[in-house]
C-alpha positions as CSV (number, residue, x, y, z in Angstrom):
1,M,-60.1,153.9,81.5
2,T,-61.4,152.2,78.4
3,V,-62.5,148.6,78.1
4,E,-59.7,148.0,75.6
5,T,-57.1,148.7,78.2
6,L,-59.2,147.1,80.9
7,L,-60.1,143.7,79.4
8,Q,-57.6,141.3,77.9
9,T,-57.7,137.5,77.8
10,Q,-55.3,134.7,77.9
11,L,-55.6,131.0,77.7
12,R,-54.9,128.8,80.7
13,P,-55.5,125.1,81.2
14,V,-58.3,124.2,83.5
15,G,-58.9,120.5,84.1
16,G,-56.9,119.7,80.9
17,H,-58.8,122.1,78.7
18,A,-57.8,125.6,77.6
19,Q,-60.1,128.3,78.9
20,H,-60.3,132.0,78.5
21,S,-58.9,133.8,81.6
22,P,-60.0,137.5,81.8
23,V,-57.1,139.7,82.9
24,W,-58.1,143.2,84.0
25,R,-55.3,145.8,83.7
26,S,-55.0,149.4,84.4
27,S,-53.9,151.8,81.7
28,G,-50.4,151.6,83.1
29,G,-50.3,147.9,82.6
30,F,-50.7,146.9,86.3
31,T,-52.7,143.7,86.7
32,M,-55.8,144.5,88.8
33,L,-57.3,141.0,88.8
34,S,-56.5,137.8,87.1
35,L,-59.0,134.9,87.4
36,V,-59.6,131.8,85.5
37,V,-63.3,131.7,84.6
38,P,-64.4,128.1,84.2
39,R,-67.1,127.1,81.7
40,I,-69.5,125.2,83.9
41,S,-71.6,122.9,81.9
42,L,-72.8,120.5,84.6
43,G,-76.5,121.2,85.2
44,E,-76.6,124.0,82.7
45,N,-79.0,124.1,79.8
46,L,-80.4,126.6,77.3
47,G,-83.4,127.5,79.5
48,S,-81.3,128.3,82.6
49,V,-78.8,130.3,80.6
50,G,-81.6,132.3,79.0
51,R,-83.3,133.0,82.3
52,R,-79.9,134.1,83.8
53,W,-79.4,136.5,80.8
54,V,-82.8,138.0,81.4
55,G,-82.0,138.4,85.1
56,A,-78.7,140.1,84.2
57,M,-80.5,142.6,81.9
58,K,-82.9,143.5,84.6
59,S,-80.0,144.0,87.0
60,F,-78.3,146.3,84.6
61,Q,-81.5,148.3,84.1
62,E,-81.9,148.6,87.9
63,M,-78.2,149.5,88.2
64,A,-78.6,152.4,85.7
65,M,-81.8,153.7,87.4
66,L,-80.5,153.5,90.9
67,G,-77.1,155.0,90.1
68,Q,-78.5,157.5,87.5
69,K,-75.7,156.6,85.2
70,T,-75.8,154.8,81.8
71,V,-74.7,151.2,81.9
72,R,-73.0,149.8,78.8
73,L,-73.3,146.0,78.3
74,Y,-70.5,144.6,76.1
75,V,-71.3,141.2,74.4
76,D,-68.5,139.3,72.8
77,I,-70.3,136.9,70.4
78,D,-67.1,135.1,69.4
79,R,-66.0,134.4,72.9
80,S,-69.5,133.8,74.4
81,M,-69.0,136.3,77.2
82,Y,-70.5,139.6,78.4
83,W,-69.8,142.2,80.9
84,P,-71.2,145.6,82.0
85,M,-69.5,148.9,82.5
86,V,-70.9,152.0,84.2
87,I,-70.4,155.3,82.2
88,D,-69.3,158.0,84.7
89,G,-68.5,161.2,82.8
90,N,-65.8,160.4,80.3
91,E,-64.8,157.2,82.0
92,E,-66.1,153.6,82.1
93,K,-65.9,151.9,85.5
94,I,-66.4,148.3,86.7
95,P,-69.7,148.0,88.7
96,L,-69.2,147.9,92.4
97,E,-71.3,144.7,92.7
98,P,-68.9,141.7,92.9
99,T,-71.1,139.7,90.6
100,W,-69.9,141.8,87.6
101,A,-66.3,142.2,88.6
102,V,-65.3,139.8,85.8
103,P,-67.0,138.9,82.5
104,I,-69.6,136.2,82.5
105,V,-68.8,133.3,80.2
106,L,-71.6,131.1,78.8
107,P,-71.3,127.3,79.3
108,E,-69.6,125.3,76.6
109,T,-72.9,124.0,75.3
110,V,-74.5,127.4,74.8
111,R,-73.6,130.3,72.5
112,F,-74.9,133.5,71.0
113,T,-76.0,133.0,67.4
114,D,-76.9,136.6,66.6
115,I,-77.8,139.8,68.2
116,Q,-79.8,142.6,66.7
117,I,-79.6,146.2,68.0
118,G,-82.0,148.5,66.2
119,A,-81.7,147.6,62.5
120,T,-78.2,146.1,62.8
121,I,-77.7,142.3,63.1
122,K,-74.4,140.8,64.0
123,Q,-73.4,137.2,64.1
124,A,-69.8,137.8,65.2
125,G,-67.7,140.4,66.9
126,R,-68.8,142.7,69.7
127,V,-72.2,144.2,70.4
128,D,-73.0,147.0,72.8
129,I,-76.4,147.4,74.6
130,F,-77.1,150.5,76.6
131,F,-79.2,150.8,79.7
132,Y,-80.3,154.4,80.6
133,P,-81.0,156.1,83.9
134,N,-84.7,156.6,82.9
135,G,-85.2,152.8,82.6
136,R,-85.0,152.6,78.9
137,I,-83.0,149.8,77.2
138,D,-81.8,149.7,73.6
139,P,-84.2,147.7,71.5
140,A,-82.5,144.3,71.2
141,I,-83.1,140.8,69.9
142,V,-80.7,138.1,71.2
143,H,-80.7,134.5,70.0
144,L,-79.0,131.7,71.9
145,T,-78.5,128.1,70.8
146,D,-77.2,124.8,72.4
147,G,-75.5,121.7,71.1
148,N,-78.8,120.2,69.9
149,N,-79.6,123.3,67.8
150,N,-82.4,124.4,70.2
151,I,-83.1,128.1,69.9
152,M,-84.0,130.7,72.5
153,G,-85.0,134.2,71.6
154,I,-84.9,137.2,74.0
155,F,-86.6,140.4,72.9
156,V,-86.4,143.8,74.6
157,E,-89.6,145.7,73.7
158,P,-88.6,149.1,72.3
159,V,-91.5,151.0,73.9
160,T,-92.3,149.3,77.2
161,T,-88.7,147.9,77.7
162,M,-90.3,144.6,78.8
163,I,-88.1,141.6,78.2
164,R,-89.8,138.7,76.4
165,I,-88.3,135.2,76.2
166,T,-89.4,132.4,73.7
167,D,-88.2,129.0,72.5
168,H,-88.0,130.1,68.9
169,R,-86.5,132.7,66.7
170,I,-88.0,136.2,66.9
171,D,-88.7,138.1,63.7
172,P,-87.6,141.7,63.7
173,P,-90.4,144.1,64.5
174,K,-92.0,145.8,61.5
175,P,-91.2,149.4,60.9
176,F,-93.7,151.7,62.5
177,T,-96.0,153.2,59.8
178,I,-98.0,156.4,60.1
179,L,-101.5,156.4,58.6
180,E,-102.0,158.9,55.8
181,R,-104.9,160.6,57.6
182,I,-102.7,161.2,60.6
183,R,-99.6,162.3,58.8
184,P,-100.8,166.0,58.3
185,L,-101.3,166.3,62.0
186,L,-97.6,165.5,62.6
187,Q,-96.2,168.2,60.3
188,P,-94.1,170.8,62.1
189,V,-95.6,174.3,62.6
190,T,-94.1,176.8,60.1
191,P,-91.7,179.0,62.0
192,A,-93.2,182.2,60.6
193,I,-96.6,181.4,61.9
194,R,-97.2,181.5,65.6
195,P,-100.0,179.3,67.0
196,A,-102.8,181.4,68.6
197,L,-102.9,181.3,72.4
198,P,-106.1,180.8,74.4
199,A,-107.7,184.0,75.7
200,G,-106.2,185.2,78.9
201,V,-102.9,183.4,78.3
202,Q,-99.9,185.7,78.0
203,K,-96.8,185.0,75.8
C-alpha cells in the first residue's frame, strides 16, 4: 500500500474555518479513518513546535532501531504537515503507535520555509527523510518560521546523527575535503597486486 493511495485530504469547516482533513483509504477505496485535524494555535509558538519536531525525529529514530525497519518521514511543505511510514519489505505501513495514526499538522502561525536533504534544498512540495535500523538519519536541515518572521533551524549531524536546534538559519555544511598528503593513502589497491600477509597468517 503506497502513501499515494493511503493519504488523501479534503477540506471541512472547523469553527467557521476550512481545515485539511486527512482521509486514509485502502487501495480498494475503503475509508479506514477520516478525522478532522484542527490547527491548534492557542499556546503554540515557534519554540514549542521546534521542540516537538525534534522529539518526533527522535521517536522515529527509536522506532526504526527497535523495530529494525526503516522509517520514512514524509514532510509536505505546502500543507505544513508530516507523517511517518514504516517500510516493511515492499510495503509501507502506518506505525502501530496511535500518535502517528494521522498526519501531524503545524499550527496556523508556524510553517516550514525550506528543507535540505543532502545537497538538495526544497521550499515547496514534499520531502522524504529516512531513519535507518542502525540509528542513522538522513543528513537534514529544516527551517521553521512564524508570523513574526522568527526563524528556527534544526540540523541533523551527518556523522553523529545528533539533532541540533538554533534560533537562526543554519548554513549548509561545507563539503568534506581530503588533505593532499592523505589522499595517496586512500587510493584503492591495484587488483593485480595482492598485499603481503604477516608471517604465519594463511590466505
